[in-house]
Structure formats: structure tokens, C-alpha cells
C-alpha positions in Angstrom: 4.0 -32.7 -28.9 6.7 -31.3 -30.6 6.9 -27.5 -30.1 10.6 -26.9 -31.0 10.1 -24.3 -33.7 7.9 -22.4 -31.3 10.5 -22.5 -28.4 13.1 -21.3 -31.0 10.9 -18.5 -32.2 10.1 -17.4 -28.5 13.8 -17.3 -27.9 14.2 -15.0 -30.8 11.3 -12.8 -30.0 12.4 -12.0 -26.4 15.5 -10.4 -28.0 13.5 -7.7 -29.8 9.7 -7.7 -28.2 9.4 -7.1 -24.4 8.6 -10.5 -22.9 8.6 -11.9 -26.4 4.9 -11.0 -27.0 2.7 -8.0 -27.9 0.2 -8.8 -25.3 1.1 -10.1 -21.9 -1.3 -13.1 -21.5 0.1 -14.7 -24.7 3.4 -15.5 -22.9 1.9 -18.6 -21.4 3.5 -17.6 -17.9 0.7 -18.5 -15.8 0.5 -22.1 -17.4 4.2 -22.7 -17.0 4.6 -23.1 -20.9 6.1 -21.8 -23.9 3.9 -19.6 -26.2 2.9 -21.2 -29.4 3.6 -19.3 -32.6 0.5 -19.7 -34.9 0.9 -20.2 -38.7 -2.6 -20.5 -39.8 -6.2 -21.1 -39.0 -9.3 -22.4 -40.7 -12.8 -22.8 -39.4 -12.5 -23.9 -35.6 -8.9 -25.3 -36.0 -5.8 -23.3 -35.6 -2.2 -24.7 -36.3 1.2 -23.8 -35.0 4.5 -23.3 -36.8 5.4 -26.9 -35.8 2.3 -28.4 -37.6 0.3 -29.1 -34.5 -3.4 -28.5 -35.1 -5.8 -27.6 -32.3 -9.5 -27.2 -31.9 -9.6 -23.4 -30.9 -11.7 -22.2 -28.0 -9.7 -18.7 -28.0 -11.1 -17.4 -31.4 -8.5 -14.6 -31.4 -10.1 -13.7 -27.8 -13.7 -13.5 -29.1 -13.9 -11.9 -32.6 -14.0 -15.2 -34.7 -17.6 -16.0 -34.0 -17.8 -17.4 -37.5 -14.6 -19.4 -37.1 -11.3 -18.6 -38.8 -11.0 -17.5 -42.4 -14.6 -17.6 -43.4 -14.9 -17.7 -47.1 -17.1 -14.8 -47.3 -15.1 -12.5 -45.1 -12.0 -13.5 -47.0 -13.8 -12.6 -50.3 -14.7 -9.2 -48.9 -11.2 -8.5 -47.6 -9.8 -9.3 -51.1 -12.2 -7.0 -53.0 -11.7 -4.1 -50.6 -7.9 -4.5 -50.6 -7.8 -4.0 -54.5 -9.4 -0.6 -54.0 -6.8 0.4 -51.1 -6.2 -0.3 -47.6 -6.7 3.2 -46.0 -7.7 6.7 -47.1 -8.0 8.9 -44.0 -11.4 9.9 -45.6 -15.0 9.0 -45.2 -16.1 5.7 -46.9 -19.6 4.4 -47.5 -18.6 1.3 -45.6 -18.4 3.5 -42.4 -22.0 4.6 -42.9 -23.1 0.9 -43.5 -21.4 -0.1 -40.3 -23.0 2.7 -38.2 -26.4 1.9 -39.5 -25.9 -1.8 -39.0 -24.8 -1.4 -35.2 -27.8 1.2 -34.7 -30.2 -1.3 -36.0 -28.9 -4.3 -33.9 -28.4 -2.4 -30.6 -31.4 -0.2 -30.1 -29.7 1.9 -27.2 -27.1 3.1 -29.9 -28.4 5.9 -31.7 -25.2 7.3 -33.0 -21.7 5.6 -33.1 -18.1 6.5 -33.7 -15.6 4.0 -35.0 -12.2 3.7 -33.7 -9.3 1.1 -33.6 -9.4 -0.8 -30.5 -11.4 -1.8 -27.5 -9.2 0.2 -25.3 -9.5 3.3 -27.5 -13.3 2.9 -27.4 -13.5 2.7 -23.7 -10.9 5.5 -23.2 -13.0 7.8 -25.7 -16.3 6.8 -24.0 -15.0 7.9 -20.6 -13.7 11.3 -22.0 -17.1 11.8 -23.4 -18.8 10.9 -20.1 -16.8 13.3 -18.3 -17.3 16.0 -20.8 -20.9 15.6 -21.2 -21.5 15.5 -17.3 -18.9 18.0 -16.3 -17.8 15.5 -13.7 -14.5 13.8 -13.2 -15.0 10.5 -11.2 -15.7 7.2 -12.9 -16.8 4.0 -10.9 -15.4 0.6 -12.2 -15.7 -2.9 -10.7 -12.9 -4.9 -9.2 -11.6 -7.3 -11.7 -13.4 -5.9 -14.6 -10.9 -5.1 -17.6 -11.8 -2.3 -20.0 -8.3 -2.1 -21.9 -5.1 -0.6 -20.7 -6.1 3.0 -20.3 -4.7 4.6 -17.2 -8.1 5.0 -15.7 -8.9 1.2 -16.0 -5.6 -0.3 -14.7 -7.1 -0.1 -11.0 -7.8 -3.6 -9.7 -8.1 -4.7 -13.3 -8.8 -8.1 -14.7 -7.6 -10.0 -17.9 -3.9 -10.1 -18.3 -3.4 -7.8 -15.4 -4.9 -10.3 -13.2 -3.3 -13.2 -14.7 0.2 -11.8 -14.3 -0.6 -10.8 -10.7 -0.3 -7.1 -11.3 -3.8 -5.7 -10.7 -2.6 -2.2 -11.3 0.5 -0.6 -13.2 3.4 1.7 -12.5 3.0 4.8 -14.7 -0.5 5.7 -13.4 -0.6 9.1 -11.6 -2.0 9.4 -8.1 -4.4 12.0 -9.7 -5.8 9.3 -12.0 -6.2 6.7 -9.5 -8.1 9.2 -7.3 -10.6 9.7 -10.1 -11.3 6.0 -10.4 -13.4 4.5 -7.7 -13.7 0.8 -7.3 -17.0 -1.3 -6.5 -17.7 -4.9 -6.0 -19.2 -6.7 -9.0 -22.7 -8.1 -8.1 -22.8 -6.1 -5.0 -25.3 -3.1 -5.4 -24.6 -1.8 -1.9 -21.0 -1.2 -2.7 -22.0 1.2 -5.6 -24.7 3.0 -3.7 -22.3 3.7 -1.0 -19.9 5.4 -3.5 -22.9 7.5 -4.9 -23.8 8.6 -1.5 -20.3 9.7 -0.7 -19.6 11.4 -4.1 -23.0 12.3 -5.4 -22.1 15.5 -7.5 -18.8 14.2 -8.8 -19.5 10.5 -10.6 -19.6 11.1 -14.3 -20.1 7.4 -15.1 -20.3 3.8 -14.0 -18.5 1.5 -16.5 -19.0 -2.2 -16.3 -18.6 -5.5 -18.2 -22.2 -6.4 -18.1 -21.2 -10.0 -18.2 -17.5 -10.4 -17.3 -15.1 -12.2 -19.6 -11.9 -10.8 -18.1 -12.1 -12.7 -14.8 -13.8 -15.4 -16.6 -17.3 -15.6 -17.3 -19.5 -14.2 -14.4 -23.1 -13.1 -14.9 -24.7 -10.2 -13.0 -27.8 -10.9 -10.8 -31.0 -9.2 -12.1 -31.1 -6.9 -9.0 -27.6 -5.8 -9.4 -27.7 -4.8 -13.1 -31.1 -3.2 -12.9 -30.1 -1.4 -9.8 -27.3 0.0 -11.5 -29.4 1.6 -14.1 -31.6 3.2 -11.4 -28.6 4.6 -9.3 -27.2 6.1 -12.5 -30.5 7.8 -13.4 -31.0 8.9 -9.9 -27.6 10.5 -9.5 -27.3 11.8 -13.0 -24.3 9.6 -14.0 -24.0 7.8 -17.3 -24.1 3.9 -17.5 -21.5 2.6 -19.8 -21.7 -1.0 -20.9 -18.2 -2.4 -22.1 -19.4 -4.8 -24.8 -16.1 -5.1 -26.5 -16.6 -8.9 -25.8 -20.1 -9.6 -25.4 -21.5 -7.3 -28.3 -23.1 -9.6 -30.9 -21.3 -12.5 -29.0 -23.9 -13.5 -26.4 -27.0 -12.2 -28.3 -27.7 -10.4 -31.4 -28.2 -7.2 -29.3 -25.4 -8.0 -26.9 -25.5 -8.4 -23.2 -28.0 -5.4 -22.8 -30.6 -7.4 -24.9 -30.2 -10.5 -22.7 -30.3 -8.5 -19.4 -33.0 -6.0 -20.3 -31.0 -2.9 -19.6 -30.5 0.1 -21.7 -27.1 1.9 -21.0 -26.3 5.3 -22.1 -23.0 4.4 -23.8 -21.8 1.2 -25.1 -18.4 0.2 -26.3 -17.8 -2.5 -29.1 -14.8 -4.2 -30.6 -13.9 -7.8 -31.8 -16.7 -9.0 -33.6 -17.4 -5.7 -35.5 -14.0 -6.1 -37.2 -14.2 -9.7 -38.1 -10.8 -10.2 -36.8 -9.2 -7.1 -37.7 -8.3 -4.2 -35.2 -11.4 -2.3 -34.5 -13.4 -0.5 -31.8 -16.4 1.6 -31.5 -18.5 3.5 -28.9 -22.1 4.9 -29.3 -25.2 5.5 -27.4 -27.8 8.4 -27.0 -27.6 10.9 -29.7 -27.6 14.0 -27.3 -24.3 12.5 -25.7 -22.7 11.6 -28.8 -23.4 14.9 -30.6 -20.9 16.4 -28.0 -18.0 14.9 -29.9 -16.0 17.0 -32.4 -16.5 18.3 -35.0 -20.1 18.8 -34.0 -19.5 19.4 -30.3 -16.4 20.4 -28.2 -15.2 17.0 -26.8 -12.2 16.1 -29.0 -11.3 12.4 -30.3 -9.6 11.5 -33.6 -8.0 8.5 -35.2 -6.0 8.3 -38.5 -7.2 4.8 -39.2 -10.6 4.9 -37.7 -13.2 3.4 -39.9 -10.5 1.6 -41.7 -12.2 -0.1 -45.0 -10.5 -3.3 -44.4 -12.0 -3.7 -40.9 -15.3 -2.4 -42.0 -15.5 -4.8 -44.7 -14.6 -7.7 -42.5 -16.9 -6.7 -39.8 -19.8 -5.9 -41.8 -19.7 -9.3 -43.7 -19.6 -11.1 -40.4 -22.6 -9.0 -39.1 -24.5 -9.7 -42.5 -23.9 -13.5 -42.0 -25.2 -13.4 -38.4 -28.3 -11.5 -39.5 -29.0 -13.8 -42.6 -28.2 -17.1 -41.0 -31.4 -18.8 -39.7 -31.1 -19.8 -36.1 -27.5 -18.4 -35.8 -27.7 -17.9 -32.1 -30.0 -20.9 -31.2 -27.5 -23.1 -32.9 -24.7 -21.5 -31.1 -26.6 -22.0 -27.8 -27.1 -25.8 -28.7 -23.4 -26.5 -29.0 -22.3 -24.2 -26.1 -24.9 -26.0 -23.9 -23.7 -29.4 -25.0 -20.2 -28.4 -23.9 -21.3 -26.8 -20.6 -23.3 -30.1 -19.8 -20.2 -32.3 -20.7 -17.7 -30.3 -18.5 -20.2 -30.4 -15.4 -20.7 -34.1 -15.9 -16.8 -34.6 -16.1 -16.4 -32.6 -12.9 -19.0 -35.0 -11.3 -17.5 -38.3 -12.6 -14.0 -37.4 -11.6 -14.6 -35.7 -8.3 -12.8 -32.6 -9.2 -13.9 -29.2 -7.7 -15.1 -26.8 -10.2 -17.9 -24.5 -11.6 -18.8 -24.1 -15.3 -20.2 -20.6 -15.9 -21.6 -20.1 -19.4 -23.5 -17.4 -21.0 -24.4 -17.9 -24.7 -21.0 -19.0 -26.6 -19.0 -17.5 -23.8 -17.8 -20.0 -21.0 -15.2 -20.6 -18.2 -14.4 -23.8 -16.2 -13.3 -22.6 -12.8 -11.3 -24.9 -10.7 -12.5 -23.8 -7.3 -14.1 -25.5 -4.2 -16.9 -22.9 -4.2 -20.2 -23.9 -5.2 -20.8 -20.8 -7.4 -18.6 -18.0 -9.0 -20.6 -14.9 -8.7 -17.8 -12.2 -7.9 -14.3 -11.4 -8.2 -13.7 -12.7 -4.6 -15.1 -16.1 -5.8 -12.8 -16.1 -8.9 -9.7 -15.6 -6.5 -10.4 -18.9 -4.8 -9.4 -20.8 -8.0 -6.7 -23.3 -8.1 -4.5 -21.7 -10.7 -1.8 -24.5 -10.3 -4.4 -27.0 -11.4 -5.8 -25.0 -14.1 -2.2 -24.8 -15.6 -1.9 -28.5 -15.5 -5.3 -29.0 -17.0 -4.4 -26.4 -19.8 -1.2 -28.3 -20.7 -3.0 -31.7 -20.9 -5.6 -30.1 -22.9 -3.0 -28.7 -25.4 -1.4 -32.0 -25.7 -4.7 -33.5 -26.6 -5.2 -30.8 -29.5 -7.5 -28.5 -27.4 -6.4 -24.8 -27.4 -7.9 -22.8 -24.6 -7.0 -19.5 -23.0 -3.7 -19.7 -21.3 -5.2 -18.4 -18.0 -7.8 -19.4 -15.5 -9.0 -15.9 -15.8 -10.4 -15.7 -19.1 -13.4 -16.6 -21.1 -13.4 -19.4 -23.8 -15.6 -19.0 -27.1 -17.6 -21.4 -29.1 -17.9 -20.4 -32.7 -20.3 -21.2 -35.5 -17.5 -23.3 -37.2 -17.4 -25.7 -34.3 -18.9 -29.0 -34.9 -20.9 -31.5 -32.6 -17.8 -33.8 -33.0 -15.3 -30.9 -32.0 -17.5 -30.5 -28.8 -17.8 -34.3 -28.2 -13.9 -34.6 -28.6 -13.2 -31.8 -26.3 -15.5 -33.2 -23.6 -13.8 -36.6 -24.0 -10.4 -35.1 -23.5 -11.5 -32.9 -20.7 -12.4 -36.0 -18.9 -9.2 -37.7 -19.6 -7.4 -34.9 -18.3 -9.4 -34.3 -15.1 -9.2 -38.1 -14.5 -5.3 -38.1 -14.8 -5.1 -35.1 -12.4 -7.3 -36.2 -9.7 -5.6 -39.8 -9.5 
């Protein structure tokens, strides 16, 4: 595969951009490669500047649930563009987005739009602290909630990929206000509450993780979190930036049967444009300025372009018969094929999947249910598998510690081809 233009582009990029990329995991460092510079995408396919085409399982890290450049989304963007890209003033599109989100996720009674998932989680934390009058937040080892200071304590996603689970620049005071618990270990959470009963403002969690790869909570754990937060007067925050409208129409909370106090959203609600949102109980959200004393603002919040793309995406999801069941069929087919490949080739691995999110973990463990399980993965093996997949026209996330995504645009043929090439890669690597 010729990637000479991407190699030259990367050499040029490192001269003016730190590390040559604007988000660390894109650098392909953990897979010992050169990042591909993308020229265009359509449906389930993505093409680089050298003209190589790939079946895309990154999907812009989750937003492209309809596939790339969906005709109705493109049409909505073109029509909105003609009226102006930003006003710094209210628009009817913002009302429509809020009403759509509130209808699809019952726990959200009121919602505030922002510009990124990071901004949503940062704002939700400030709101939780302001509402409760407490300072401490509990997060889970390996869970990633954006690059806010409070979250870069034993974080996942790019921080884990690069082997930097925390970051210089975070003050001791901030670190002290963030307590770490173990995902899928309710006892670790209960111990923190007992030691800090009057000071914990909130527990924030990826209800289904995507930033250490896909890991699903046990029912006992996730239901127990709800009970502990209620018992101690802390808010339960679900970070559904990735899972919102991805794993189910009502997000992970619908699948898990748990009602959080606050929810953060992003990715799909922007249809591929920069976006974020946070919402929840009205009595909590009403504490935000200008109605309440807790301040948060954003020049481009509710940007009409993002609202148009996101609303069109949600409209298509709502109006397409069997949207999620069709996604489930294709995703289950991929999972079954990958599992069969592991058995046939004798490669040690575990496939975790929830809805259209999946991760193939290369580990000798029989199951991956925690951050500790994830850390047993063979990242060198993954890097080789990734590069063989890329050579075969399969574009995966360039890290063992990320989720993959199936979109409505993926065809059965795409899935079958992926399974076939995965088998060939695993067979080659295990010889």
C-alpha cells in the first residue's frame, strides 16, 4: 500500500502542529505507523490522500452512525449554510434539538448545548458541585471524560494509548478533589463514600466504556451506583458522549435500566460536527445562568450547522423502521465472525460488543470486565494486526484501547470482507 503522500504530509505537519496531529491518538504511535491523511469519505468507506480506500470502523470516533456524507445530512447543511453559519443568538433549531433530546432520553428534562464532549463533562461537574455544595468527584480508573483537569487522573482513551494516564499541568488541589474507583467494583465506590460521605458531589462514569475499549457494567454494579448516590446525596452523571443514541435510542441508560441525574452527550447529536450537551433533572439544570447562579457560556453553543446535522441524524434514526435492530444484526454478525476467527486460528482474544460498539482485545484472559483486564492486552500483537488490516483495506482505531463502530451504511458484504481479512491477518500472525 502506497502512503507516500501521507508520509510527506506528516513531515510537514510536525513543523507547525505539536506531534503533527490535533488529537494524540491520531498519530499512530501505538501501532508504529504513519498517520493517514484523509481526503474524503462516503457511506462506510474512507479514502486517504494517496487514493487508498478503506472500510471505516472508526466513524470519526462514533458520530457517523448513518455513515459518512449521508445525502439528507449534506442537504440540511447546505440549506443551513445559505442562511449563515453562526449568529451568537438563539435559533429555532436549538429548541428543536432540546425537545428531540428530551423526548428520546426521559431522564433529561432540560438540556444545555455546548461545543464538545469535554466541555459538556466539565460543565456538568461544575453544575454538580454548585448544586450540591460539595467539592469531590468520583471517577473510574480508565474512564475518559475529555481533557478537563478533573478527568485526567488515571484516564483512558489517548492518555492510556500513549501511556500517560495523567498529565503535567494538573494541580495538586484538583487531583485531591478527584477520587478514583474501580470499574465494575461496587465495594471500591462504597468505601470512598464511607470515607467522604459529606463531600462527594458526584460520581461520573461511562456507563458502557469505550475509551479503554468496550466494557459493559454488571447489573449489580450499575444499579448499586444509583443506590449509593441516592443514599449519600451525590449526583450520578452518565457520560454518554459516545453511547448516547449509539447503543440504543435512549442511550446506555435505556439498556441498563438506570436513571442518572445528569447526562452528557456529543458525537451523534452533531452529525459529525463539533458539538456537546449536558442535561438532566430540571431542578438541577435550573441552577445554570441566567436562571441560576452557576455560570457557563459559549460563543458557538447551539451552532446552527451542528444543530442541523444532528437534528437530521436523529430524525433519520427515529423515522427509519428497525434502525437499531438492523444495526444489531450486522454488529452481531461481525462479533460472531471475529470470535470464530479467534477459535480457528488459536489466537488468544476476547470480543466485547454492545450494540454497534465493539472491541477485539488481544489477551489471554477469558473475559475483559475491568481496567485491570484491559491492561493484560498484548499491544504489540494489536499493532501488527492493525497494520495487516490496514493493508487489506480495513480502517480500525489505531489503538488497542478504543471502541470500533458499525454504521447503518456498512453492508453485509463489508462485514463479510472484514471477517475474511481478519482471519487472514490472525492466521498470518499466529504462524
